[in-house]
N, C-alpha and C positions, 0 to 999 in steps of 0.2 A: 599491908600484909606482905610478909616476906616468905620466899619459898626456897628450898634447897636444891631441888632437882629440875626446876623449870624456871623459865623467865616469863613473866606476865606483864602485858602492856596493853593499854587502851589508848586508841588514837581516834578521836570522834566517836562514831558508833560501832567501831570494829575493835574487838579484843583479840590479841594474838597470844597464844600459849606456845612456847617454844621449849621442848625438852633439851636440857642443857647438861646432861651428864656424858659428855663426849668420850671420856676415858672408858666408859663401859657401853659405848655405842647406844646410849640412851635406853638401856635395858629397864625393864619394869621392876625396879628396886623398891623396897619398903619405902624409901624416901619419895620416890616418884608416886607411888599409890597414895601416900599420905598427902602430897601436894595436890594431886588430882581431886583428892576427897575434899579438899578445901577450896580449890580455885573454881570447880564447876558450880557449886552452890553460890559462890560470889558472882559468877557470870549470870546465873539464873536470876538472882535477886537485884541485879542492876538494870534498871528500865532504859538507861541510856545505851547499853550494849544491844545492838540489833543484829549483829552478825559475828561469827567467830572464825578464826583461822588457827589450826593446829599444825605444828611443824616440828622439825628437829634441828638441832645444831650439829655441825660437823658432817660426817659421811653417813650418818644413820638417822632414819626417822625414829624407830625403835626396833631394837634387835631382839625383842621378845622378853620372856621372863628371865629374871636373874636366877641362875642355877645356884648361886651362893646362898640365896634366900630360902631355899627349900632343900629338903634332904631326905635320905632313905629312912631317917629315924622317926618320921611322922607315922603315927598310928592312924587308923581309919577316922576316929573322931577328931583328932588333931588336924589331920589333913583336910577334912571336910570343913572345919571351922576356919582353918586358914584360907581356903578358897572362898568360902561364902563371905567372910568379912573383908577379904582383900579384893573383891570384885564388885562391891556395891556401887562404886563410882560409875561403872560401866552403864548402869541403868540412868544415872544422872546424865551422863554424856549423850546417850542415845534419845533421851526424851527432853533435852533442852529445847524450850519452845522458841528456838532461834536457829537460823541456818548456820551450819558448821561445815566449813571447808577444810579438808585435810590436804595439806601441801606436803606431799611425800618426797622428800629431798633425797633419800638414799635407801638404805636398807630397811625393809619393813617386813619382818618375818615373825612367825609365832604370834605372840600377843600384839606385836607391832601391826601385822596384817589385821588382826582383830580390831584394833583401835581405828584403823583407817576405814574398815567396813562400817564401824559404828557412827562414823560421820555421815554427813548428808551427800557430799560431793567430794570426790577424790581428783586432785590434779597431781600429776606425777612428773618428776624430772626424768629426763631421758636416762639418767644414770640409776634411777630407782630399781630396786629388785624386791620381789615378794616371795613369800612361801609359807605354806601351812606346815611348818617343820616339826610339829609336836612328836610325830612318830620317831624321829631321830633320837629322842631320849625316852621312848617308850610311854608317851602320854597321849591323851586325847586332846582335841582342840578345846580351848577354853576362852575366857574373856568375850563370851557371846558369839564366837566364830560359828558354832553350830547353829545358831539362829540366823545370822546374817549371810554367811557364805552360800548356802543353798538357795537363799532368796535372790541373790545376785547372779550367780553363775549356773544355777540349776542343780538338782540333786546328783546326777551322774557325774558331772564334771567337779562338784565339790568332793565327791568321794575319791575320784582320781587325784585330786590335788593333795587331799588328806592322806591317802594310802601311799602315794609316791613320796610325800614330804619334799618334793622338788623345789628348787629355786627357779623362778621365772622372771623374765624382764619386763620392763614397763610396756613395751609394745604388746606383750601377751596379756598384761593386765588390762590394757585398752581394749583389745579384741574380746576379752572375757566379760567386759562390763564392769570390772572392778575400778578401773580409772575412767573418768569422763574425758580427760585430756592428758596428753603427754607433750611437754614443752621442754626446750633446752634448759639446762640447769640454771643458767644466768637469768632466765626469765620466769622461774617458778614463782617466786614471791610477788613479783609485779602481777602475774596472771591470777594468783590467789587473792591479792588485795582488790583487783579490779572486779572479780566475781563477788567477793565479800561486799564490796562497796555497792555493787548493783543490787545484791540482796538487801542491804541495809536501807536502801532508798525505796524498797517495796512496802507493801502493807504487812509489816512483820508479825503483828498479832495474828492476822489471818494466816500467815504462812506457818506460824507455830501451831495452829489448830490443824492445818492441812497436813503438816508433818505427823501429828499423832494419828490422824485418820489413816493416812498411808502406812504408817508403821503397823497399824492393827489390821490392815485389810486382808492380809493372808489368813488370819484366824477368824475373820468375820463372815457370817452368812449374809446373803444379800439384804435380808430384812434388817439385820444389825447395822450394816453399812448405811442404808438409807436412813435409819433412825439417827445414827451418829451425825450424819451430814445435816439432817434437818435440825438437830440440836445446836450444832455449830453455826449453821447459817442464821438461826433465829437470834443467837448471840451477835453475830457480826452485823446483822441489820441495824443494830443500835450503835455502831462504832462510828467515830469521827472519820476514820480512814474510808469507810464505806460511803459516807456522806460526801467526802472529798473526791472520791472516785467518781460519783455520779455527777457532781458539779463539774469536774474536769471533762467528763465525756460530753456534757451539754455545751460547755464552753469551748470545746475543741482544742484543749491543751493538756500537757502532760500533768498527771496528778502529783501533788506534793503530800505524800504520806508522812505520818508521824509515828506509826507503829502503835496506835491505839484506837 
């Protein structure tokens, strides 16, 4: 399958998605939206893929929404339809039952920050910059930023970042918990691949279930969380990875998980 606005490659158990419209700083154009809507289901359906890296080519990870794609001529119904249909892929990204590492190489503002937040782990280049810049063009955060940002940085700090619409560096993203690691630019992809490889060698089916449980934890009562855990654990008791983990424990060796 070919793509217009991104590069997609699979190496062993790791898939890499690289936004490739450098001339528009990898903005979220209709072409990129269409490509994401196709590549994410492809990743989900491929059992050989056990971890994912998302990054950008050039000096931007993603510079946000493409202002050329939206306009003042949108009526309320048209605008609502445009946003609803154009952001369905975000749910696919956030719920992929596989670990997703964002390797933020440069500018990650607006929807670019939203995409990073929708991934599981963010590794940032020292040259990366971030910002919830929607207010600069009179808009509210979208692409699920209102869901993820308060969960990562807390409600008060999320409001400050949104109201100020300021750009902040990788070091502050690290301090806020948006980035897990900040590394030199030349080390970014090596670090992302090493982390993705470590995830891919784990019990990735169990990790996918754990991801779903954690993503829903903020909206769950204690009783719901316990029931969801019980249901997931009952399923995992039957898996080959669980059996392998138990064998490896008794044999005092590292487990060799297969993701099933």
